[in-house]
N, C-alpha and C positions, 0 to 999 in steps of 0.2 A: 899313972892311971891311964887305960885305955880310954880314947874317945867313943861314943857310941856308933852304931853303924848308921851310915846316910842311904836310906831307901835309892833304889834305883830310879824310882818315879821322880823323886828331888832332883836326880841329874839329866833323866831323859824329858821331863815336863810334856810328856804327850807326843813326844816325837820317837822316830824309829831309831836316829842315831844322833850323835853331839861329839862334836870335834873338842879335844881335849889338849892344849899346851903345857907340857910338861918340861921345864929347862929346855925351851928353844925349840923343842921338837912336836910335831902334832901327831896325834893318835886318834883315833875314831872308835868310839864303842857305840856298837849297835846290837839292837836285838834281832832274834831271827824269830819265824813264825813260829818255832817250836818253847819260844819265851826263854831260850839261853842268851848269855849275853858274849860278845865276842871284841876282842881289844887287838887293833891293829895298827901298825905303824903307817 
């Protein structure tokens, strides 16, 4: 059974970007002015 989606607002907590550590590699999830999400290494 699939888990329900997590709203981006819960990840960002009012910030425009958040750093995510995934298996020792850091990624940055950020929002654009247009409201899009970008995930970069």
